[in-house]
C-alpha positions in Angstrom: -15.6 13.3 45.3 -19.3 13.0 46.0 -19.7 16.6 44.9 -18.0 15.9 41.6 -20.4 12.9 41.0 -23.4 15.0 41.9 -22.5 17.8 39.5 -21.7 15.3 36.7 -25.0 13.6 37.3 -27.1 16.8 37.1 -25.5 17.7 33.8 -25.0 14.2 32.4 -27.6 14.1 29.6 -26.8 17.5 28.0 -23.1 16.6 28.3 -23.7 13.2 26.6 -25.7 14.8 23.8 -23.0 17.5 23.2 -20.1 15.0 23.2 -22.1 12.5 21.1 -22.8 15.2 18.4 -19.3 16.8 18.3 -17.5 13.5 18.4 -19.7 11.9 15.8 -19.1 14.8 13.4 -15.4 14.6 14.0 -15.3 10.8 13.3 -17.5 11.1 10.2 -15.4 13.9 8.8 -12.2 12.0 9.4 -13.7 8.6 8.3 -11.4 6.9 5.7 -14.4 6.3 3.5 -15.5 10.0 3.3 -13.2 10.8 0.4 -14.9 8.1 -1.7 -18.0 10.4 -2.0 -20.1 8.0 0.1 -20.1 10.1 3.3 -19.1 7.6 5.9 -20.2 4.4 4.3 -17.6 2.3 2.6 -18.3 0.6 -0.8 -18.0 -2.8 0.9 -20.7 -1.9 3.4 -23.1 -0.3 0.9 -22.9 -3.5 -1.1 -25.0 -5.3 1.5 -27.9 -3.0 0.6 -27.7 -3.6 -3.2 -28.8 -7.3 -3.3 -32.3 -8.7 -3.3 -34.1 -12.0 -3.7 -35.7 -11.0 -7.0 -33.9 -13.6 -9.0 -33.5 -16.1 -6.1 -31.8 -16.3 -2.7 -28.6 -14.4 -2.0 -26.5 -14.2 1.2 -26.9 -11.1 3.3 -29.7 -9.9 1.0 -32.7 -9.4 3.4 -32.4 -5.7 4.1 -31.7 -5.0 0.4 -34.7 -6.9 -0.6 -36.9 -5.1 1.9 -35.5 -1.8 0.7 -36.4 -2.7 -2.9 -40.0 -3.6 -1.9 -40.7 -0.5 0.2 -38.5 2.2 -1.4 -37.2 1.1 -4.8 -34.2 -0.2 -6.5 -31.9 2.8 -6.2 -30.3 3.2 -2.7 -29.9 6.7 -1.4 -26.5 6.7 0.5 -27.5 9.8 2.6 -30.7 7.9 3.6 -28.6 4.9 4.7 -26.3 7.2 6.6 -29.3 8.7 8.6 -30.8 5.2 9.1 -27.3 4.0 10.3 -27.1 6.8 12.9 -30.6 5.9 14.1 -29.5 2.2 14.6 -26.3 3.4 16.4 -28.4 5.5 18.8 -30.8 2.6 19.4 -27.8 0.2 20.2 -26.2 2.9 22.5 -29.5 3.1 24.3 -29.4 -0.7 24.9 -25.8 -0.4 26.1 -26.7 2.4 28.5 -29.5 0.3 30.0 -27.0 -2.6 30.6 -24.5 -0.2 32.2 -27.1 0.8 34.8 -28.2 -2.7 35.6 -27.0 -3.9 39.0 -24.5 -0.9 39.2 -23.5 2.1 41.1 -25.6 4.4 38.9 -23.5 7.6 38.9 -20.3 5.7 38.2 -22.0 3.8 35.4 -23.3 7.0 33.8 -19.8 8.6 33.9 -18.4 5.4 32.3 -21.0 5.5 29.6 -20.1 9.1 28.9 -16.5 8.1 28.6 -17.3 5.2 26.2 -18.3 7.8 23.6 -14.7 8.7 23.3 -13.3 5.2 22.8 -13.0 2.6 20.0 -16.2 1.0 21.2 -18.0 4.0 19.7 -15.7 4.7 16.8 -16.2 1.1 15.6 -19.9 2.0 15.1 -19.1 5.1 13.1 -16.4 3.5 11.0 -18.9 0.8 10.1 -21.9 3.1 9.8 -24.7 1.6 7.8 -23.4 -2.0 8.2 -26.2 -4.5 8.3 -24.5 -6.2 11.2 -25.7 -3.2 13.4 -29.3 -4.2 12.5 -28.4 -7.7 13.8 -27.4 -6.2 17.1 -30.7 -4.3 17.3 -32.6 -7.5 16.6 -30.5 -9.3 19.2 -31.3 -6.6 21.8 -35.0 -6.5 21.1 -35.1 -10.3 21.4 -33.3 -10.2 24.8 -35.9 -7.7 26.1 -38.8 -9.9 24.9 -37.2 -13.0 26.5 -37.4 -11.5 29.9 -41.2 -11.7 29.7 -41.2 -15.3 28.7 -41.2 -17.9 31.5 -41.5 -21.1 29.5 -38.4 -22.5 27.8 -40.2 -23.6 24.7 -41.5 -20.0 24.1 -37.9 -18.7 24.5 -36.6 -21.3 22.1 -39.2 -20.4 19.4 -38.4 -16.7 19.8 -34.7 -17.3 19.6 -35.1 -19.5 16.6 -37.0 -16.7 14.7 -34.3 -14.2 15.8 -31.5 -16.5 14.6 -33.1 -16.9 11.2 -33.7 -13.2 10.9 -30.1 -12.3 11.8 -28.6 -14.9 9.6 -30.6 -13.5 6.6 -29.4 -10.0 7.4 -25.8 -10.8 7.9 -24.1 -14.2 8.1 -21.4 -13.1 10.5 -24.0 -12.8 13.3 -24.3 -16.6 13.3 -20.9 -16.7 14.9 -20.5 -13.3 16.6 -23.9 -13.1 18.2 -26.1 -16.2 18.0 -24.0 -18.5 20.3 -24.5 -16.0 23.2 -28.1 -17.0 23.4 -26.9 -20.1 25.3 -26.2 -17.8 28.3 -30.0 -17.3 28.6 -30.4 -20.9 29.6 -27.3 -21.3 31.9 -26.6 -19.8 35.3 -23.2 -18.0 35.1 -22.7 -18.8 38.8 -22.9 -22.5 38.2 -19.6 -24.5 38.3 -20.7 -26.2 35.1 -21.4 -23.0 33.2 -18.5 -23.2 30.8 -18.7 -27.0 30.4 -22.3 -27.0 29.5 -22.0 -23.8 27.4 -19.1 -25.0 25.3 -20.8 -28.4 24.8 -23.9 -26.6 23.4 -21.8 -24.2 21.3 -19.9 -27.2 19.8 -23.2 -28.9 19.0 -24.4 -25.7 17.3 -21.3 -25.3 15.2 -21.5 -28.9 14.1 -25.1 -28.3 12.9 -24.0 -25.1 11.2 -21.1 -26.8 9.5 -23.3 -29.7 8.4 -25.7 -27.2 6.8 -22.9 -25.4 5.0 -21.3 -28.6 3.7 -24.5 -30.5 3.0 -26.1 -27.7 0.9 -22.8 -26.8 -0.8 -23.5 -23.2 0.5 -19.8 -22.5 0.8 -19.4 -22.8 -3.0 -22.5 -20.8 -4.1 -21.6 -17.6 -6.0 -25.2 -16.4 -6.4 -24.4 -15.4 -10.0 -28.1 -14.7 -10.7 -28.3 -12.1 -7.9 -30.2 -8.9 -8.8 -28.0 -5.9 -8.0 -29.1 -2.3 -7.6 -27.3 1.1 -7.7 -26.3 3.3 -4.9 -26.2 7.1 -5.4 -25.3 10.2 -3.4 -27.6 13.1 -4.2 -25.2 15.6 -2.8 -22.2 15.0 -5.0 -23.9 12.9 -7.7 -21.6 10.0 -7.4 -22.9 6.5 -7.9 -21.7 3.1 -6.8 -22.0 -0.3 -8.6 -21.7 -3.3 -6.3 -18.6 -5.5 -6.6 -18.9 -9.1 -7.7 -20.2 -11.4 -4.9 -17.6 -13.7 -3.4 -18.7 -17.1 -2.2 -17.9 -18.2 1.3 -15.0 -20.4 0.2 -13.4 -17.5 -1.7 -13.9 -15.1 1.2 -12.2 -17.5 3.7 -9.4 -18.2 1.3 -8.8 -14.4 0.9 -8.7 -13.9 4.7 -6.3 -16.8 5.2 -3.9 -15.3 2.7 -3.9 -12.0 4.6 -3.4 -13.7 8.0 -1.0 -16.6 7.1 0.3 -15.5 3.6 3.0 -13.4 5.2 5.4 -15.2 7.5 4.6 -14.1 11.0 6.5 -15.2 14.1 4.7 -16.6 17.1 5.8 -13.4 19.0 4.1 -11.2 16.4 0.9 -13.1 16.6 1.0 -12.9 20.4 1.6 -9.2 20.3 -1.3 -8.8 17.9 -3.6 -10.7 20.2 -2.6 -8.5 23.1 -3.0 -5.3 21.0 -6.6 -6.1 20.1 -7.5 -7.4 23.6 -6.3 -4.5 25.7 -9.2 -2.2 25.1 -12.0 -4.8 25.8 -10.1 -6.0 28.9 -9.7 -2.5 30.3 -13.4 -1.6 29.6 -14.6 -4.8 31.1 -12.6 -4.0 34.2 -14.3 -0.6 34.4 -17.7 -2.1 33.9 -17.1 -4.7 36.6 -16.1 -2.3 39.3 -19.2 -0.1 38.7 -21.4 -3.0 39.8 -23.0 -3.1 43.2 -21.0 -6.2 44.3 -18.3 -8.4 43.1 -20.8 -11.2 42.3 -22.1 -9.0 39.4 -18.5 -8.2 38.4 -17.8 -11.9 38.2 -20.9 -12.5 36.2 -19.9 -9.9 33.6 -16.3 -11.2 33.3 -17.5 -14.8 32.9 -19.9 -13.8 30.2 -17.1 -11.9 28.4 -14.8 -14.9 28.6 -17.7 -17.1 27.2 -18.1 -14.8 24.2 -14.4 -14.9 23.5 -14.3 -18.7 23.7 -17.2 -19.2 21.2 -15.7 -16.7 18.7 -12.2 -18.3 18.7 -12.8 -20.1 15.3 -13.5 -16.7 13.7 -10.1 -15.4 14.8 -8.4 -18.1 12.8 -10.4 -17.2 9.6 -10.8 -13.5 9.8 -8.3 -10.6 9.7 -10.4 -8.1 11.6 -9.3 -9.1 15.1 -9.9 -5.7 16.7 -13.5 -5.5 15.4 -14.2 -9.1 16.6 -12.8 -8.3 20.1 -15.0 -5.2 20.4 -18.0 -7.1 19.1 -17.4 -9.7 21.9 -17.5 -6.8 24.4 -20.7 -5.3 23.0 -22.4 -8.7 22.9 -21.5 -9.3 26.5 -22.9 -5.9 27.5 -26.2 -6.8 25.9 -26.4 -10.3 27.3 -25.4 -9.2 30.8 -28.7 -7.3 31.5 -30.9 -10.2 30.6 -28.7 -12.7 32.5 -28.9 -10.5 35.7 -32.7 -10.5 35.5 -33.1 -14.3 34.8 -30.4 -15.4 37.1 -30.4 -13.0 40.0 -27.4 -13.3 42.3 -29.5 -13.1 45.4 -31.4 -16.3 44.3 -28.2 -18.2 43.7 -26.4 -20.0 46.5 -23.2 -18.0 46.5 -20.6 -18.1 49.2 -18.9 -14.9 50.1 -15.2 -14.8 50.0 -13.7 -12.7 52.8 -10.7 -11.7 50.7 -13.0 -10.5 47.8 -15.1 -8.6 50.3 -12.0 -6.7 51.5 -10.8 -5.9 48.0 -14.3 -4.9 46.9 -14.5 -2.5 49.8 -11.3 -0.8 48.7 -12.5 -0.6 45.1 -15.8 0.9 46.2 -14.1 3.6 48.3 -11.8 4.4 45.4 -14.2 3.8 42.6 -13.8 7.1 40.7 -10.0 7.2 41.1 -9.7 3.7 39.5 -12.1 4.6 36.7 -10.1 7.8 35.9 -6.9 5.8 35.9 -8.1 3.2 33.5 -9.7 6.0 31.4 -6.3 7.6 31.1 -4.7 4.3 30.0 -7.4 3.9 27.2 -7.1 7.4 25.9 -3.3 7.2 26.1 -3.2 3.9 24.1 -6.1 4.6 21.7 -6.0 7.9 19.8 -9.3 8.7 18.1 -7.9 8.1 14.6 -6.1 5.6 12.5 -8.9 3.0 13.1 -7.4 1.7 16.3 -10.6 -0.3 16.8 -9.5 -2.4 13.9 -5.8 -2.8 14.4 -5.5 -2.5 18.2 -2.7 -0.5 19.8 0.8 -0.5 18.3 3.2 -3.3 19.0 5.4 -1.0 21.2 2.3 0.0 23.3 1.4 -3.7 23.6 4.8 -4.3 25.1 4.7 -1.2 27.4 1.2 -1.9 28.8 2.5 -4.9 30.8 5.1 -3.1 32.9 2.8 -0.1 33.1 0.0 -2.2 34.6 2.5 -3.8 37.0 3.6 -0.4 38.2 0.0 0.7 38.8 -0.7 -2.6 40.6 2.3 -2.0 42.8 1.1 1.6 43.7 -2.3 0.3 44.6 -0.8 -2.5 46.7 1.2 -0.1 48.7 -1.9 2.2 49.2 -4.1 -0.7 50.2 -5.0 -0.6 53.9 -3.0 -3.6 55.3 -5.3 -3.6 58.4 -8.2 -4.7 56.2 -6.4 -7.9 55.1 -5.8 -9.2 58.6 
C-alpha cells in the first residue's frame, strides 16, 4: 500500500494535469450549452457580463461595467471562456491548499486527483464563466489576507469590503458565501459554536431583509439598464441579453417550479437525499485524510454550519444540487483559515478513547476506505446528465441507504474487537 502511495505521489502533478485537460475537454464538448454556439457558456450566464452602471445601478453588474470600461461594450464569448477557465484553475488551487492543510498529505493529493472526476468539478465546467466563480475567488483571497490580520477591527473592515464587492458581482453570494465569514470569529471546538453562529447569521439576515424591504430593492426592474452584445468570433453567432427580472419575479418563478407541481413529502425527502449524498461522501473522504479526528470534526461542523445558514435558499431556489456543492466548496475554503486561527493544539480538547480506537482503524485502512467511497461516488454519479444539479436518481437515493448499511456491517466485522476492550 505504501508503494502505491509513493508511486502515485511521484507522478501526481503530471497525472493531475493530464486528467484535468482530458476531462475538461470532455465536459465542455458534452456541455448542454455547447450547441447554442456559445461554447460552454449558457445564455443565462453570459447575461451577467452584459450589464453596466452606465445608466445607473443594476444588480450583478460590476464585472460587466468593468469589462465595458477596460475592453469595450461587445463581449467576446471565447475570451470569457478563457477567463472562466483561469478562475476555475485559481479556485482549484485554493481547494488543493485546503486539502493539504492538517492532512495526511499523500492521501489528500490522491483525493484531490479523484475530485476532478466528480460533480464538484463538473459544476464548475457547467457554470463556466459565471460571475459567482469570481465571488469564490474574492472570498478565497480575503481568507488568505485575514490570516495575517490579528486585530478584529481590521478583519471586520476587510470582510466588509469583501462582502460589498461580492454582492455587487453576484447577489447569491450574500447567502451562499458571506455568512461563512462568521466562522472566522468563532472557535468550532466551542460548545457554543452553533448557538453563537446561528444568532449572528439570524442578525445578518434581518439586516439584509431590512435593506431589501426598506429600499424596495425586491421590486426594482432596472428598466434603464444599459445592455451590451455578446459575440462568438468562431461561428459568428451573437447573443442579446434577456429582459432583467426583479428579485420578486425571480423568487416567484422559483416557487412555481418547486411548489407549483404537487409533490409528496416522500418525493421532497428523496430529493433532499439525492442532492446531499455527494457532499456527504466527499466530506467523509476529506475528514478521514486529516491527521487526527479533531480536524475531521472541525470540517464536519463547518459543513453543517454552511448547510444551516443556506437553508432559506433551499426553500426559494430550485438548484438544490448546486447549492449543496456550493456548501461543500465554501466549507473547504473556510476550513484552512479556521485551522490556522483556531489550532486544535491550542484548544482544550479532551480525547475520547473510543474515537482514538476508531481513528486508529481508519488510519490503518485509509486508502481502502477512500477507494470504497470513490467507487460509490463514481457508481452513483456518471459524468453526464448534470448530476451536480439534479443529484442522483430517486432509485439510487433509495438504494444508497441499504448499501451503506452493508458496507458498515462489513467494516464492523473486520474491525479488531481487541481494540475496543
